[in-house]
DRENDO-1510 file (C-alpha; in Angstrom, 1 decimal, always signed):
<recs>
REC; n; res; u; v; w
REC; 1; MET; -35.2; -13.5; -161.1 .
REC; 2; PHE; -34.7; -17.3; -161.4 .
REC; 3; THR; -35.7; -19.1; -164.6 .
REC; 4; MET; -38.1; -22.0; -164.6 .
REC; 5; ASP; -35.2; -24.5; -165.0 .
REC; 6; GLU; -33.4; -23.0; -162.0 .
REC; 7; ALA; -36.7; -23.2; -160.0 .
REC; 8; THR; -37.3; -26.7; -161.0 .
REC; 9; LYS; -33.7; -27.7; -160.1 .
REC; 10; ASN; -34.0; -26.4; -156.6 .
REC; 11; ALA; -37.4; -27.9; -156.0 .
REC; 12; GLU; -36.1; -31.2; -157.2 .
REC; 13; VAL; -33.3; -31.1; -154.6 .
REC; 14; VAL; -35.9; -30.6; -151.9 .
REC; 15; LYS; -38.4; -33.2; -153.2 .
REC; 16; LYS; -35.6; -35.8; -153.8 .
REC; 17; LEU; -34.5; -35.7; -150.2 .
REC; 18; HIS; -38.1; -36.1; -148.9 .
REC; 19; LYS; -38.7; -39.0; -151.3 .
REC; 20; THR; -35.4; -40.7; -150.3 .
REC; 21; LEU; -36.2; -40.5; -146.5 .
REC; 22; ARG; -39.7; -41.9; -147.0 .
REC; 23; SER; -38.5; -44.7; -149.3 .
REC; 24; LYS; -35.9; -45.9; -146.8 .
REC; 25; VAL; -38.5; -46.0; -144.0 .
REC; 26; LYS; -41.0; -47.9; -146.3 .
REC; 27; LYS; -38.3; -50.4; -147.1 .
REC; 28; GLY; -38.0; -51.2; -143.4 .
REC; 29; TYR; -35.0; -49.1; -142.3 .
REC; 30; PRO; -35.5; -47.8; -138.7 .
REC; 31; PRO; -36.7; -44.2; -138.9 .
REC; 32; ASP; -34.2; -43.1; -136.2 .
REC; 33; GLU; -31.4; -44.7; -138.2 .
REC; 34; VAL; -32.5; -43.0; -141.4 .
REC; 35; TRP; -32.6; -39.6; -139.6 .
REC; 36; ALA; -29.3; -40.1; -137.9 .
REC; 37; ASN; -27.6; -40.9; -141.2 .
REC; 38; LEU; -29.1; -37.8; -142.7 .
REC; 39; LEU; -27.6; -35.6; -140.0 .
REC; 40; LYS; -24.2; -37.0; -140.8 .
REC; 41; ASP; -24.4; -36.2; -144.5 .
REC; 42; SER; -23.2; -32.6; -144.5 .
REC; 43; ASP; -23.1; -32.4; -148.3 .
REC; 44; VAL; -26.8; -33.4; -148.7 .
REC; 45; LEU; -27.9; -31.0; -145.9 .
REC; 46; SER; -25.9; -28.1; -147.4 .
REC; 47; GLU; -27.5; -28.6; -150.8 .
REC; 48; TYR; -30.9; -29.0; -149.3 .
REC; 49; SER; -30.6; -25.9; -147.1 .
REC; 50; LYS; -29.4; -23.8; -150.1 .
REC; 51; ALA; -32.3; -25.0; -152.3 .
REC; 52; MET; -34.9; -24.4; -149.6 .
REC; 53; SER; -33.7; -20.8; -148.8 .
REC; 54; ILE; -33.7; -19.9; -152.6 .
REC; 55; LEU; -37.2; -21.2; -153.1 .
REC; 56; ALA; -38.5; -19.4; -150.0 .
REC; 57; LEU; -36.9; -16.1; -150.6 .
REC; 58; GLN; -37.1; -15.9; -154.4 .
REC; 59; TYR; -40.8; -16.9; -154.6 .
REC; 60; TRP; -42.2; -15.0; -151.7 .
REC; 61; PRO; -45.9; -14.3; -152.5 .
REC; 62; LYS; -46.9; -10.8; -153.5 .
REC; 63; ASP; -50.3; -11.3; -151.9 .
REC; 64; THR; -49.7; -11.1; -148.2 .
REC; 65; SER; -53.1; -12.5; -147.5 .
REC; 66; GLN; -51.8; -15.9; -148.7 .
REC; 67; SER; -48.5; -15.7; -146.8 .
REC; 68; ARG; -48.0; -18.4; -144.2 .
REC; 69; ILE; -45.6; -16.2; -142.3 .
REC; 70; LYS; -48.0; -13.3; -142.2 .
REC; 71; TRP; -50.8; -15.7; -141.1 .
REC; 72; ALA; -48.8; -16.9; -138.2 .
REC; 73; TYR; -47.9; -13.3; -137.3 .
REC; 74; ASN; -51.5; -12.2; -137.3 .
REC; 75; VAL; -52.7; -15.1; -135.2 .
REC; 76; CYS; -50.0; -14.5; -132.6 .
REC; 77; LEU; -51.0; -10.8; -132.3 .
REC; 78; GLU; -54.7; -11.8; -132.0 .
REC; 79; TYR; -54.0; -14.4; -129.4 .
REC; 80; PHE; -51.5; -12.6; -127.2 .
REC; 81; TYR; -52.4; -8.9; -127.6 .
REC; 82; ASN; -56.0; -8.8; -128.6 .
REC; 83; GLY; -57.7; -11.0; -126.1 .
REC; 84; GLY; -57.7; -14.3; -128.1 .
REC; 85; ALA; -55.6; -16.2; -125.6 .
REC; 86; TYR; -57.6; -15.2; -122.5 .
REC; 87; LYS; -61.0; -15.9; -124.1 .
REC; 88; SER; -59.9; -19.3; -125.3 .
REC; 89; ALA; -58.2; -20.3; -122.1 .
REC; 90; GLN; -61.1; -19.1; -120.0 .
REC; 91; LYS; -63.6; -21.0; -122.2 .
REC; 92; TYR; -61.5; -24.2; -121.9 .
REC; 93; PHE; -61.0; -23.7; -118.1 .
REC; 94; LYS; -64.7; -23.2; -117.6 .
REC; 95; GLN; -65.6; -26.2; -119.6 .
REC; 96; GLN; -63.2; -28.3; -117.6 .
REC; 97; MET; -64.6; -27.1; -114.3 .
REC; 98; TYR; -68.2; -27.8; -115.3 .
REC; 99; SER; -67.2; -31.2; -116.8 .
REC; 100; SER; -65.5; -32.2; -113.5 .
REC; 101; LEU; -68.9; -31.9; -111.7 .
REC; 102; GLU; -70.1; -34.7; -114.0 .
REC; 103; LYS; -73.7; -33.5; -114.0 .
REC; 104; ASN; -75.9; -31.4; -116.2 .
REC; 105; ILE; -77.4; -29.1; -113.5 .
REC; 106; VAL; -75.2; -27.3; -111.0 .
REC; 107; THR; -76.2; -25.6; -107.8 .
REC; 108; GLU; -75.9; -21.8; -107.2 .
REC; 109; TYR; -73.0; -22.5; -104.8 .
REC; 110; GLU; -71.2; -24.5; -107.4 .
REC; 111; LYS; -71.6; -21.6; -109.9 .
REC; 112; LEU; -70.2; -19.2; -107.4 .
REC; 113; THR; -67.3; -21.5; -106.8 .
REC; 114; ILE; -66.5; -21.7; -110.5 .
REC; 115; GLU; -66.7; -17.9; -110.9 .
REC; 116; SER; -64.3; -17.5; -108.0 .
REC; 117; GLU; -61.9; -19.9; -109.6 .
REC; 118; LEU; -62.2; -18.0; -112.9 .
REC; 119; ARG; -61.2; -14.8; -111.2 .
REC; 120; ILE; -58.1; -16.5; -109.8 .
REC; 121; PHE; -57.4; -17.8; -113.2 .
REC; 122; GLU; -57.7; -14.3; -114.8 .
REC; 123; ARG; -55.3; -12.9; -112.2 .
REC; 124; ASP; -52.8; -15.7; -112.9 .
REC; 125; TRP; -53.2; -15.4; -116.6 .
REC; 126; LYS; -52.5; -11.7; -116.7 .
REC; 127; SER; -49.3; -12.3; -114.9 .
REC; 128; LEU; -48.1; -14.5; -117.8 .
REC; 129; ILE; -48.5; -11.8; -120.5 .
REC; 130; THR; -45.0; -10.6; -121.5 .
REC; 131; GLU; -43.9; -7.5; -123.4 .
REC; 132; LYS; -42.6; -9.5; -126.4 .
REC; 133; ILE; -43.6; -12.9; -127.7 .
REC; 134; VAL; -40.9; -15.5; -127.3 .
REC; 135; LEU; -41.0; -17.7; -130.4 .
REC; 136; LEU; -39.2; -20.9; -131.3 .
REC; 137; ASP; -39.2; -21.4; -135.1 .
REC; 138; VAL; -38.4; -25.0; -135.8 .
REC; 139; GLY; -37.1; -25.9; -139.2 .
REC; 140; SER; -36.5; -22.2; -139.8 .
REC; 141; CYS; -33.7; -22.4; -142.4 .
REC; 142; PHE; -33.5; -18.6; -143.0 .
REC; 143; ASN; -35.2; -17.0; -139.9 .
REC; 144; GLY; -38.4; -15.9; -141.6 .
REC; 145; PHE; -39.9; -14.2; -138.5 .
REC; 146; LYS; -37.0; -11.9; -137.8 .
REC; 147; GLU; -38.7; -8.9; -139.4 .
REC; 148; PHE; -41.4; -8.7; -136.7 .
REC; 149; ASN; -40.6; -6.5; -133.7 .
REC; 150; GLU; -43.2; -8.1; -131.6 .
REC; 151; PHE; -41.2; -11.4; -131.5 .
REC; 152; LEU; -38.1; -12.5; -129.8 .
REC; 153; VAL; -37.2; -15.3; -132.2 .
REC; 154; PHE; -35.1; -18.4; -131.7 .
REC; 155; PRO; -34.8; -20.0; -135.1 .
REC; 156; ILE; -33.5; -23.6; -135.2 .
REC; 157; ASP; -32.8; -26.0; -138.1 .
REC; 158; ILE; -30.7; -29.1; -138.9 .
REC; 159; ALA; -29.2; -27.2; -141.8 .
REC; 160; PRO; -29.2; -23.4; -141.3 .
REC; 161; ALA; -29.0; -21.3; -144.4 .
REC; 162; THR; -28.1; -18.1; -142.5 .
REC; 163; GLN; -25.8; -17.5; -139.5 .
REC; 164; ASP; -28.6; -16.2; -137.3 .
REC; 165; VAL; -30.2; -19.7; -137.2 .
REC; 166; TYR; -29.1; -22.1; -134.5 .
REC; 167; LYS; -28.1; -25.6; -135.7 .
REC; 168; LEU; -30.3; -28.0; -133.6 .
REC; 169; ASP; -32.1; -31.3; -134.2 .
REC; 170; PHE; -35.5; -30.7; -132.6 .
REC; 171; LEU; -36.5; -34.3; -133.1 .
REC; 172; ASN; -33.9; -35.5; -130.6 .
REC; 173; VAL; -33.2; -32.4; -128.6 .
REC; 174; ALA; -32.3; -32.6; -124.9 .
REC; 175; PHE; -34.5; -30.5; -122.5 .
REC; 176; LYS; -33.5; -28.7; -119.3 .
REC; 177; GLU; -35.5; -27.7; -116.3 .
REC; 178; VAL; -35.5; -24.0; -115.6 .
REC; 179; SER; -35.7; -22.4; -112.2 .
REC; 180; GLN; -38.0; -19.6; -111.2 .
REC; 181; SER; -35.1; -17.2; -110.9 .
REC; 182; PHE; -34.4; -17.4; -114.7 .
REC; 183; THR; -38.0; -16.6; -115.6 .
REC; 184; SER; -38.5; -13.6; -113.4 .
REC; 185; ASP; -37.9; -11.1; -116.2 .
REC; 186; GLN; -37.8; -11.5; -120.0 .
REC; 187; PHE; -34.2; -10.3; -120.5 .
REC; 188; THR; -32.9; -12.9; -118.1 .
REC; 189; LEU; -35.0; -15.6; -119.7 .
REC; 190; VAL; -34.0; -14.8; -123.2 .
REC; 191; THR; -30.3; -14.7; -122.3 .
REC; 192; TYR; -30.7; -18.1; -120.6 .
REC; 193; ILE; -32.5; -19.6; -123.6 .
REC; 194; ARG; -29.7; -18.3; -125.9 .
REC; 195; ASP; -26.9; -19.6; -123.7 .
REC; 196; ASN; -28.5; -23.1; -123.6 .
REC; 197; LEU; -29.2; -23.2; -127.3 .
REC; 198; THR; -25.5; -22.7; -127.8 .
REC; 199; ASP; -25.0; -25.9; -125.9 .
REC; 200; SER; -27.7; -27.6; -128.0 .
REC; 201; LEU; -30.2; -27.6; -125.1 .
REC; 202; LEU; -33.8; -26.3; -124.9 .
REC; 203; LEU; -35.5; -25.1; -121.8 .
REC; 204; LYS; -38.8; -26.7; -120.7 .
REC; 205; ALA; -42.0; -24.6; -120.7 .
REC; 206; VAL; -40.6; -21.2; -121.5 .
REC; 207; PHE; -41.7; -20.4; -125.1 .
REC; 208; ASP; -44.9; -18.5; -125.9 .
REC; 209; VAL; -45.0; -19.9; -129.4 .
REC; 210; VAL; -43.6; -22.8; -131.3 .
REC; 211; VAL; -43.9; -22.8; -135.1 .
REC; 212; PHE; -43.8; -25.8; -137.4 .
REC; 213; SER; -43.9; -24.2; -140.9 .
REC; 214; LEU; -43.6; -26.9; -143.6 .
REC; 215; LEU; -42.0; -29.2; -141.0 .
REC; 216; LEU; -44.2; -32.2; -140.1 .
REC; 217; CYS; -45.0; -33.2; -143.7 .
REC; 218; TYR; -41.3; -33.4; -144.5 .
REC; 219; LEU; -40.6; -36.0; -141.8 .
REC; 220; PRO; -40.7; -39.5; -143.2 .
REC; 221; CYS; -43.1; -41.2; -140.7 .
REC; 222; PRO; -46.0; -40.4; -138.3 .
REC; 223; GLU; -44.0; -41.4; -135.2 .
REC; 224; GLN; -41.4; -38.7; -135.9 .
REC; 225; ARG; -44.2; -36.1; -136.5 .
REC; 226; LEU; -45.8; -37.0; -133.2 .
REC; 227; LYS; -42.4; -36.8; -131.4 .
REC; 228; CYS; -41.9; -33.2; -132.7 .
REC; 229; CYS; -45.4; -32.3; -131.4 .
REC; 230; ILE; -44.6; -33.8; -128.0 .
REC; 231; ASN; -41.3; -31.8; -127.9 .
REC; 232; ALA; -43.4; -28.7; -128.8 .
REC; 233; HIS; -45.6; -29.5; -125.8 .
REC; 234; ILE; -42.6; -29.7; -123.6 .
REC; 235; SER; -41.2; -26.4; -124.9 .
REC; 236; LEU; -44.3; -24.4; -124.5 .
REC; 237; ARG; -45.5; -22.7; -121.3 .
REC; 238; LEU; -49.1; -23.4; -120.3 .
REC; 239; TYR; -51.5; -21.8; -122.8 .
REC; 240; GLY; -48.6; -21.2; -125.2 .
REC; 241; LEU; -49.3; -21.5; -128.9 .
REC; 242; LEU; -48.3; -24.2; -131.4 .
REC; 243; ILE; -48.6; -23.1; -135.0 .
REC; 244; ILE; -48.6; -25.8; -137.7 .
REC; 245; ILE; -48.5; -25.0; -141.4 .
REC; 246; THR; -48.5; -27.8; -144.0 .
REC; 247; PRO; -48.7; -27.5; -147.8 .
REC; 248; ASP; -51.8; -28.4; -149.8 .
REC; 249; SER; -52.9; -26.7; -153.0 .
REC; 250; SER; -56.1; -28.6; -153.3 .
REC; 251; HIS; -59.5; -27.3; -152.2 .
REC; 252; GLN; -60.2; -27.3; -148.4 .
REC; 253; ASN; -62.4; -30.4; -148.2 .
REC; 254; ARG; -60.1; -32.8; -150.2 .
REC; 255; ASN; -57.9; -33.6; -147.2 .
REC; 256; ALA; -60.4; -32.7; -144.5 .
REC; 257; LYS; -60.1; -36.2; -142.9 .
REC; 258; MET; -56.3; -35.7; -142.6 .
REC; 259; MET; -56.8; -32.4; -140.8 .
REC; 260; ALA; -59.4; -33.9; -138.5 .
REC; 261; SER; -57.0; -36.7; -137.7 .
REC; 262; TRP; -54.2; -34.3; -136.9 .
REC; 263; LYS; -56.6; -32.4; -134.7 .
REC; 264; ASN; -57.5; -35.6; -132.8 .
REC; 265; ALA; -53.8; -36.4; -132.3 .
REC; 266; LEU; -52.9; -33.0; -131.0 .
REC; 267; GLU; -55.8; -32.8; -128.6 .
REC; 268; GLY; -54.9; -36.3; -127.4 .
REC; 269; ILE; -51.5; -35.0; -126.2 .
REC; 270; GLY; -52.7; -31.9; -124.4 .
REC; 271; PHE; -53.5; -29.3; -127.0 .
REC; 272; VAL; -56.7; -27.5; -127.9 .
REC; 273; ARG; -57.3; -26.0; -131.4 .
REC; 274; TYR; -57.5; -22.3; -131.4 .
REC; 275; LYS; -57.8; -21.5; -135.1 .
REC; 276; TYR; -57.8; -23.1; -138.6 .
REC; 277; THR; -57.5; -21.4; -142.0 .
REC; 278; LYS; -57.1; -22.9; -145.4 .
REC; 279; LEU; -55.0; -20.6; -147.6 .
REC; 280; GLU; -54.6; -21.3; -151.3 .
REC; 281; HIS; -51.5; -23.5; -150.8 .
REC; 282; PHE; -51.5; -24.3; -147.1 .
REC; 283; HIS; -53.4; -25.6; -144.1 .
REC; 284; CYS; -52.7; -23.3; -141.2 .
REC; 285; MET; -53.5; -24.4; -137.7 .
REC; 286; ALA; -53.0; -23.0; -134.2 .
REC; 287; PHE; -53.3; -25.0; -130.9 .
REC; 288; PHE; -52.8; -23.8; -127.4 .
REC; 289; LYS; -51.2; -26.0; -124.7 .
REC; 290; ALA; -54.1; -26.7; -122.3 .
REC; 291; ASN; -52.7; -29.2; -119.9 .
REC; 292; GLU; -50.0; -31.7; -119.1 .
REC; 293; THR; -50.6; -35.1; -120.6 .
REC; 294; ASN; -50.0; -38.7; -119.8 .
REC; 295; ILE; -46.9; -39.9; -121.5 .
REC; 296; LEU; -48.2; -43.5; -121.6 .
REC; 297; LEU; -51.0; -42.4; -124.0 .
REC; 298; TRP; -48.8; -40.6; -126.5 .
REC; 299; GLU; -47.8; -43.5; -128.6 .
REC; 300; LYS; -51.3; -44.4; -129.7 .
REC; 301; TYR; -51.7; -41.0; -131.4 .
REC; 302; SER; -48.8; -41.3; -133.8 .
REC; 303; ARG; -50.8; -43.1; -136.5 .
REC; 304; PHE; -53.2; -40.1; -136.6 .
REC; 305; LEU; -50.4; -37.8; -138.0 .
REC; 306; PHE; -50.5; -39.2; -141.5 .
REC; 307; ILE; -49.9; -37.5; -144.9 .
REC; 308; PRO; -51.0; -38.8; -148.3 .
REC; 309; GLN; -47.5; -39.9; -149.2 .
REC; 310; ASP; -47.5; -42.4; -146.3 .
REC; 311; PHE; -49.9; -44.5; -148.3 .
REC; 312; GLN; -48.3; -44.3; -151.7 .
REC; 313; GLU; -46.2; -47.0; -153.2 .
REC; 314; ILE; -42.5; -46.1; -153.5 .
REC; 315; LYS; -42.6; -46.5; -157.3 .
REC; 316; GLU; -45.4; -44.0; -157.4 .
REC; 317; GLU; -43.5; -41.1; -155.8 .
REC; 318; LYS; -42.0; -38.8; -158.4 .
REC; 319; VAL; -39.3; -36.2; -157.8 .
REC; 320; ASP; -41.1; -33.1; -159.1 .
REC; 321; ILE; -42.5; -29.8; -157.7 .
REC; 322; ASN; -46.1; -30.9; -157.3 .
REC; 323; CYS; -46.6; -30.9; -161.0 .
REC; 324; SER; -47.3; -33.6; -163.5 .
REC; 325; GLU; -44.8; -34.3; -166.3 .
REC; 326; GLU; -47.3; -32.9; -168.7 .
REC; 327; LYS; -47.3; -29.6; -166.9 .
REC; 328; PHE; -43.5; -29.5; -167.1 .
REC; 329; SER; -43.6; -29.9; -170.9 .
REC; 330; SER; -45.8; -26.9; -171.3 .
REC; 331; ASN; -44.4; -23.4; -171.9 .
REC; 332; TYR; -45.1; -21.9; -168.5 .
REC; 333; ASN; -43.4; -18.7; -167.5 .
REC; 334; ILE; -42.0; -18.6; -164.0 .
REC; 335; GLU; -45.0; -16.8; -162.5 .
REC; 336; GLU; -47.4; -19.5; -163.8 .
REC; 337; LEU; -45.0; -22.2; -162.6 .
REC; 338; ILE; -45.2; -20.7; -159.1 .
REC; 339; GLN; -49.0; -20.8; -159.1 .
REC; 340; VAL; -49.3; -24.3; -160.6 .
REC; 341; CYS; -46.6; -26.0; -158.7 .
REC; 342; ASN; -47.0; -24.5; -155.3 .
REC; 343; LEU; -43.5; -22.9; -155.3 .
REC; 344; SER; -44.7; -19.6; -153.7 .
REC; 345; GLU; -43.4; -20.6; -150.2 .
REC; 346; LEU; -42.2; -24.2; -150.4 .
</recs>
């Protein structure tokens, strides 16, 4: 078991890098340049990767009801295996059809037409259900979903902590069109995904799930957060699921405006929210890809993906583990430190 000093040291490594990236962007350095320089700094990335994996693995919560990984797992099972996906997609599809009529009262013929279209939709939807869920875990570091047999996991990170994680920059990844012949069966598709990942390429519209667990809040500006969400949209098949988990140890309503703003941004680029849960230390959200979107409209949504640190002065940002200096001076044992400082699944 790590001591408080060791926990603090590793957390400071993580927080220091996030602070440095934000500070450079706030000082006027181009975000793309800041990110590119980070990718070149192998020493910083290696130190960061080691610290992140230690914090995640050593301070895994005993209460699985508060686990971000377990939450994502349960949502995926509900969505794909227990009817959640079809019900949500059917509801959205039906709303879109009625909305397209642009009137409050529809004729009996129009109702029959909609019901007929829904039956076609149901047939097409059932053909999309696969044996296992193909999951892209972005910013994975240590491949946290590998324990679940229901998933075929493709973990990627700019600084992998384990050998089973692919080194890939999702922010600037190149995409490749995939022909129907490679999606005819899951084994062929998975092999093709793996082969292209080896060449630092991602296939378009083939993943059932994309996971951003503690990813968006660590990017230094809203534009980069939006770009990641757009890339998730490109990666997902129609009605595929985007799961976003972001840290927040405060009560649910404190950052409600931020969550509403994120929802507006994601729905603006073609997602529909499926589920939201506030755990003790996290906001957990799931969105399904509802439609293709107009690329010309994407840029206007970037400002919606803000975090509180975006509005802080540089001098106000402190390199700590979400604790005040007064809390560090107290005689907390490591279990108390975990609870107070949100180290359970950093």
